[in-house]
C-alpha positions in Angstrom: 96.7 70.8 74.8 96.8 68.9 78.1 93.8 69.1 80.4 94.2 69.0 84.1 91.5 66.5 85.1 91.9 65.1 88.6 91.9 61.3 88.8 88.5 59.7 89.5 88.1 58.4 93.0 85.7 55.5 93.7 86.0 56.2 97.5 82.7 57.5 99.0 82.7 61.1 100.0 83.9 61.7 103.6 81.2 63.0 105.9 83.3 65.4 107.9 80.5 66.4 110.3 79.8 62.7 111.3 83.5 62.1 111.6 83.9 65.1 113.9 80.9 64.0 116.0 82.4 60.6 116.4 85.8 62.0 117.4 84.2 64.4 119.9 82.0 61.7 121.3 85.1 59.6 122.0 86.8 62.3 124.1 86.7 62.1 127.9 84.4 64.6 129.6 87.2 67.0 130.6 88.5 67.2 127.0 84.9 67.8 125.8 84.5 70.7 128.3 87.9 72.2 127.4 87.0 72.0 123.7 83.6 73.7 124.2 85.2 76.4 126.3 87.8 77.0 123.6 85.1 77.2 120.9 83.1 79.6 123.0 86.1 81.8 123.5 86.7 81.9 119.7 83.1 82.8 119.1 83.1 85.6 121.7 86.3 87.0 120.2 84.8 87.0 116.7 81.6 88.6 118.1 83.5 91.4 119.9 85.6 92.0 116.8 82.4 92.4 114.7 80.7 94.6 117.3 83.8 96.9 117.5 84.2 97.0 113.7 80.7 98.4 112.9 81.0 101.7 115.0 84.6 102.2 113.8 83.5 102.0 110.2 80.7 104.4 110.8 83.0 106.8 112.6 85.5 106.6 109.9 82.9 107.3 107.2 81.5 110.2 109.3 84.9 111.8 109.8 85.7 111.3 106.1 82.5 113.2 105.1 83.3 116.1 107.6 86.9 116.3 106.3 85.7 116.3 102.6 83.3 119.2 103.4 86.0 121.2 105.1 88.4 120.6 102.2 85.7 121.7 99.7 85.1 124.9 101.7 88.9 125.5 101.9 89.3 125.0 98.2 86.3 127.3 97.4 87.8 130.0 99.6 91.1 129.7 97.9 89.5 130.0 94.4 87.5 133.1 95.5 90.7 135.0 96.5 
């Protein structure tokens, strides 16, 4: 049986956050502002999606419960006939 063990790497782990900070720090001010505006737009979009999703899920659950009750009453009425 052959085991799939990845080869051992003696390279130090890459600190992605420090690397990102270094790259961001090297950008000119206009690029930094553009990047920040882009990140804010993504954050706002995700926030709005989450804010819209919660009431829709609640409404869907509520309508499902109402529909289930109506179906149960209809089935009970059919059985009584």
